C-alpha positions as CSV (number, residue, x, y, z in Angstrom):
1,M,12.9,-14.4,13.5
2,L,11.9,-12.3,10.5
3,A,8.7,-10.5,10.2
4,K,5.4,-11.9,8.7
5,C,4.5,-10.2,5.7
6,I,1.2,-9.4,3.8
7,M,0.9,-7.2,0.9
8,L,-1.8,-5.1,-0.9
9,Q,-2.0,-5.1,-5.0
10,G,-4.6,-3.5,-7.0
11,T,-6.6,-3.9,-10.0
12,A,-5.5,0.1,-10.6
13,S,-4.4,2.9,-9.4
14,H,-6.6,4.8,-6.3
15,V,-8.3,1.6,-5.5
16,G,-7.7,2.5,-2.1
17,K,-4.0,0.1,-1.0
18,S,-2.9,3.0,1.0
19,I,-6.1,3.7,2.9
20,L,-6.7,-0.1,4.0
21,A,-3.0,-0.5,4.4
22,A,-2.9,1.9,7.4
23,G,-6.0,0.3,8.5
24,L,-4.4,-2.6,8.5
25,C,-1.1,-1.3,10.4
26,R,-3.9,0.4,13.2
27,L,-5.2,-3.2,13.7
28,F,-2.5,-5.3,13.9
29,V,-1.2,-2.8,16.5
30,Q,-4.0,-2.8,18.9
31,E,-3.5,-6.4,18.7
32,G,-0.4,-6.3,20.3
33,F,2.1,-6.4,16.8
34,R,5.0,-4.3,16.1
35,V,4.7,-3.2,12.8
36,A,5.8,-1.1,9.8
37,P,4.6,-0.2,6.6
38,F,6.8,-0.4,3.3
39,K,6.0,0.6,-0.8
40,S,9.5,-0.5,-2.0
41,Q,8.8,2.3,-5.2
42,N,6.6,5.3,-5.1
43,I,5.7,7.8,-7.8
44,T,4.3,10.7,-6.4
45,L,3.8,14.8,-6.9
46,N,4.2,15.3,-3.3
47,S,6.0,13.8,-0.2
48,Y,6.4,13.9,3.8
49,L,9.6,14.8,5.4
50,T,11.1,12.6,8.4
51,A,12.4,13.7,11.1
52,K,16.0,13.1,9.7
53,G,14.9,15.0,6.8
54,E,14.2,11.9,4.8
55,E,11.9,12.4,1.8
56,I,9.1,9.5,1.6
57,G,6.0,8.9,0.2
58,I,2.9,10.4,2.2
59,A,1.1,7.3,2.4
60,Q,4.1,5.8,4.1
61,G,4.4,8.7,6.3
62,L,0.5,8.0,7.1
63,Q,0.5,4.3,7.6
64,A,3.8,4.6,10.1
65,E,1.8,7.0,11.8
66,A,-1.0,4.9,12.3
67,A,1.4,2.1,13.3
68,G,2.4,4.4,16.3
69,I,6.0,4.1,15.0
70,K,8.1,7.2,13.3
71,P,8.5,7.2,9.5
72,A,12.2,6.5,7.9
73,A,13.3,5.9,4.3
74,E,13.3,2.0,4.2
75,M,9.8,2.2,4.3
76,N,9.8,4.1,1.0
77,P,13.6,3.4,-0.1
78,L,12.3,4.7,-4.2
79,L,10.8,8.0,-4.1
80,L,10.2,9.3,-7.8
81,Q,8.9,12.9,-7.8
82,L,7.1,14.0,-11.3
83,K,8.0,16.9,-13.2
84,K,7.2,18.5,-16.0
85,G,8.4,16.7,-19.3
86,M,9.1,12.6,-19.0
87,A,11.7,13.3,-16.4
88,A,11.4,12.5,-12.6
89,K,13.2,13.2,-9.6
90,V,15.0,9.9,-8.0
91,I,14.7,10.1,-4.2
92,V,17.4,6.6,-2.8
93,M,16.6,6.5,1.2
94,G,15.3,9.5,1.7
95,R,17.9,11.5,-0.4
96,P,18.4,13.0,-3.8
97,F,20.0,10.7,-6.1
98,G,19.5,13.0,-9.9
99,E,16.5,13.4,-12.3
100,M,16.0,10.6,-14.7
101,G,13.8,9.8,-18.2
102,G,11.5,6.8,-17.8
103,W,13.1,5.0,-20.1
104,E,16.5,5.7,-18.6
105,Y,15.5,4.5,-15.3
106,R,14.1,1.7,-16.4
107,E,17.2,0.1,-18.5
108,N,19.8,1.9,-16.2
109,Y,18.5,1.4,-12.5
110,Y,16.3,-1.1,-12.1
111,L,19.7,-3.8,-10.9
112,Q,20.8,-0.8,-8.3
113,G,17.0,-0.2,-7.3
114,L,16.3,-3.8,-6.6
115,A,19.7,-3.8,-4.1
116,V,18.5,-0.5,-2.4
117,I,15.1,-2.4,-2.1
118,K,16.2,-5.6,-0.8
119,K,18.6,-4.0,2.0
120,A,15.5,-2.0,3.2
121,L,13.1,-4.9,3.5
122,R,15.9,-6.9,5.5
123,K,16.1,-4.2,7.9
124,L,12.6,-3.9,8.4
125,R,12.0,-7.2,8.5
126,R,14.6,-7.8,11.3
127,E,13.4,-5.0,13.4
128,Y,9.4,-5.6,13.5
129,E,6.8,-8.5,13.2
130,I,4.2,-7.5,10.5
131,L,5.3,-5.8,7.2
132,V,2.3,-4.3,5.7
133,I,3.6,-3.9,2.0
134,E,1.4,-1.6,-0.3
135,G,1.9,-2.0,-4.0
136,A,1.6,0.3,-6.8
137,G,-1.1,0.6,-9.6
138,S,-1.8,-2.7,-11.2
139,P,0.3,-6.0,-11.2
140,A,-1.0,-6.8,-14.3
141,E,0.7,-3.9,-16.3
142,V,2.5,-6.4,-19.2
143,N,4.7,-3.6,-20.6
144,L,6.0,-2.9,-17.2
145,K,6.1,-6.5,-15.5
146,E,9.5,-7.5,-17.0
147,R,11.4,-4.5,-14.4
148,D,9.0,-4.5,-12.1
149,L,10.1,-2.8,-8.6
150,A,6.8,-2.7,-7.0
151,N,4.4,-5.7,-7.0
152,M,5.3,-8.9,-7.6
153,K,8.8,-8.5,-7.8
154,V,8.7,-7.3,-4.1
155,A,6.1,-9.8,-2.8
156,S,8.7,-12.7,-3.7
157,L,11.4,-10.7,-2.2
158,A,8.9,-10.3,1.1
159,D,7.9,-14.1,0.4
160,A,4.2,-12.2,0.7
161,P,1.1,-13.5,0.2
162,V,-0.6,-10.8,-1.7
163,I,-4.2,-9.7,-1.4
164,L,-5.4,-8.5,-4.5
165,V,-8.1,-5.4,-4.0
166,G,-10.2,-3.9,-6.7
167,D,-12.9,-0.7,-6.4
168,I,-16.3,-1.4,-6.7
169,D,-17.5,2.3,-6.7
170,K,-16.0,3.0,-9.6
171,G,-17.7,0.0,-11.4
172,G,-16.2,-2.5,-13.1
173,A,-14.6,-4.6,-10.1
174,F,-14.9,-7.8,-10.9
175,A,-13.7,-7.9,-14.4
176,A,-11.0,-5.8,-13.1
177,L,-10.4,-8.6,-10.5
178,V,-10.8,-11.5,-13.0
179,G,-8.9,-9.5,-15.9
180,T,-5.7,-9.0,-13.8
181,L,-5.6,-12.4,-12.6
182,E,-5.5,-13.7,-16.3
183,L,-2.8,-11.4,-16.9
184,L,-0.2,-12.9,-14.3
185,G,1.9,-15.6,-14.6
186,P,1.9,-19.1,-13.0
187,R,4.1,-18.3,-10.2
188,E,2.2,-14.6,-9.4
189,K,-0.8,-16.2,-9.3
190,E,0.2,-18.3,-6.7
191,R,0.9,-15.3,-4.7
192,V,-2.4,-14.5,-4.6
193,A,-4.3,-15.6,-1.7
194,G,-7.3,-13.7,-1.5
195,L,-9.2,-10.6,-2.9
196,I,-10.6,-7.7,-1.0
197,I,-13.9,-5.5,-2.6
198,N,-13.6,-1.7,-1.7
199,K,-15.4,1.1,-1.6
200,F,-19.0,-0.7,-1.6
201,R,-22.1,1.4,-1.3
202,G,-25.3,-0.4,-0.9
203,E,-26.4,-3.6,0.3
204,R,-24.3,-6.7,0.5
205,R,-27.3,-9.0,-0.1
206,L,-27.5,-7.5,-3.6
207,L,-23.5,-8.3,-3.9
208,Q,-23.9,-11.8,-3.1
209,P,-24.1,-13.9,-5.8
210,A,-21.7,-11.9,-7.6
211,L,-19.0,-12.8,-4.7
212,T,-19.8,-16.1,-5.1
213,F,-19.3,-16.1,-8.9
214,L,-15.6,-14.7,-8.4
215,E,-14.7,-17.2,-5.7
216,E,-16.0,-19.9,-8.1
217,R,-14.2,-18.5,-11.0
218,T,-11.1,-17.3,-9.6
219,G,-10.8,-20.4,-6.6
220,L,-9.8,-17.6,-4.3
221,P,-11.7,-16.6,-1.1
222,V,-13.4,-13.3,-1.1
223,L,-11.8,-12.1,2.3
224,G,-14.0,-9.0,2.8
225,V,-16.2,-6.4,1.4
226,T,-15.2,-3.1,3.1
227,P,-17.5,0.2,2.2
228,F,-17.0,3.3,1.0
229,L,-15.8,5.8,4.2
230,D,-16.7,9.5,4.5
231,N,-15.1,11.9,6.4
232,L,-11.9,10.5,7.2
233,E,-9.0,13.0,8.2
234,I,-6.6,11.6,5.6
235,D,-5.9,13.3,2.5
236,E,-4.9,11.6,-0.8
237,E,-1.4,11.0,-1.7
238,D,-1.0,13.7,-4.4
239,S,-3.1,16.4,-2.8
240,R,-2.0,20.0,-2.4
241,F,-1.6,19.9,0.5
242,S,0.9,17.3,2.6
243,F,-1.3,16.5,5.7
244,L,1.5,14.8,7.3
245,S,4.1,17.6,7.0
246,E,4.5,19.7,9.8
247,K,5.2,22.9,8.2
248,P,6.2,26.2,10.3
249,V,2.9,28.0,9.3
250,E,0.6,25.8,11.0
251,K,-0.3,26.7,14.5
252,E,0.3,24.2,17.1
253,K,-3.0,24.1,18.1
254,D,-4.1,23.3,14.7
255,A,-1.6,20.9,14.2
256,M,-2.7,18.8,17.0
257,V,-6.3,18.7,16.0
258,R,-4.9,17.4,12.5
259,R,-2.7,15.1,14.6
260,R,-6.2,13.8,17.2
261,N,-8.8,13.6,13.7
262,R,-6.5,11.9,12.0
263,E,-5.8,9.2,15.2
264,A,-9.9,9.0,15.5
265,S,-9.5,8.3,11.4
266,Y,-7.2,4.9,11.8
267,D,-8.8,4.1,14.8
268,R,-12.2,3.9,12.5
269,L,-10.1,2.6,10.0
270,A,-9.3,-0.4,11.8
271,D,-12.5,-1.0,13.2
272,M,-14.3,-1.3,9.9
273,L,-11.4,-4.0,9.3
274,R,-12.2,-5.9,12.0
275,S,-15.4,-6.4,11.5
276,E,-15.5,-6.5,7.3
277,L,-12.6,-8.7,7.0
278,N,-12.0,-12.3,7.7
279,L,-9.3,-11.7,10.1
280,K,-8.8,-15.5,10.5
281,R,-8.3,-16.4,7.6
282,L,-5.6,-13.4,6.8
283,Y,-3.9,-14.1,9.9
284,A,-3.6,-18.0,8.4
285,I,-2.7,-16.5,5.3
286,M,-0.2,-14.5,6.7
287,G,1.3,-17.5,8.9
288,L,0.1,-16.4,12.2
């Protein structure tokens, strides 16, 4: 039997998809499932080295750790490391493939990339019970949708329901959620099964009228309002120091402390999601 999938997409970059995905990985593991993360294509400055020497996105290393499994290239089959100018180092299944400009990559590598994604996705779905899939940026970038390798195309390949995440901390979350849905095609809209308001600070009572409006306007349920969490021992993906990299300069004691702190953060995230999300509805959306 193939794994059930759930996909987190965002109204923009940095709305908190990676952290929420890590929390879901830990939550599902705590509930007895075999879980793996997946992000088809990642654009980043840094990378995480697996035990086999494969380069993947830091976030997928984090999410694999939260799921209690070893990170593997299949979890992030395409990795683009930005370089000076318009070029990027293209890493395929953890290994360097070459350098390409954005136009060359879009026009000449799309079909190859799609094949790599399909193969990695198929392997993971055969080995695990749940895949927590993370999108990239926004699915509503109209100039990129035709050759999308990270959002709705992947949702279709995985037959994954999509949860759309908006960041309320920066403001404009409701406009971003409604606007994103307006720019999706009919079939893409059908994939969106629910909404999450992320990074909320304040009293939930003051937010309720806006949540009611959002559900009435979009016809979609708000599955949860997740709070802004301080002091998580989880670095941002493009931070200068990759918290997941096991570097020789790190003392063994320091590495153990960092690992223990990360584990506590994963548990904290899972506890928060268990409290703030409508899990019964989420499981129903996933067909579980």
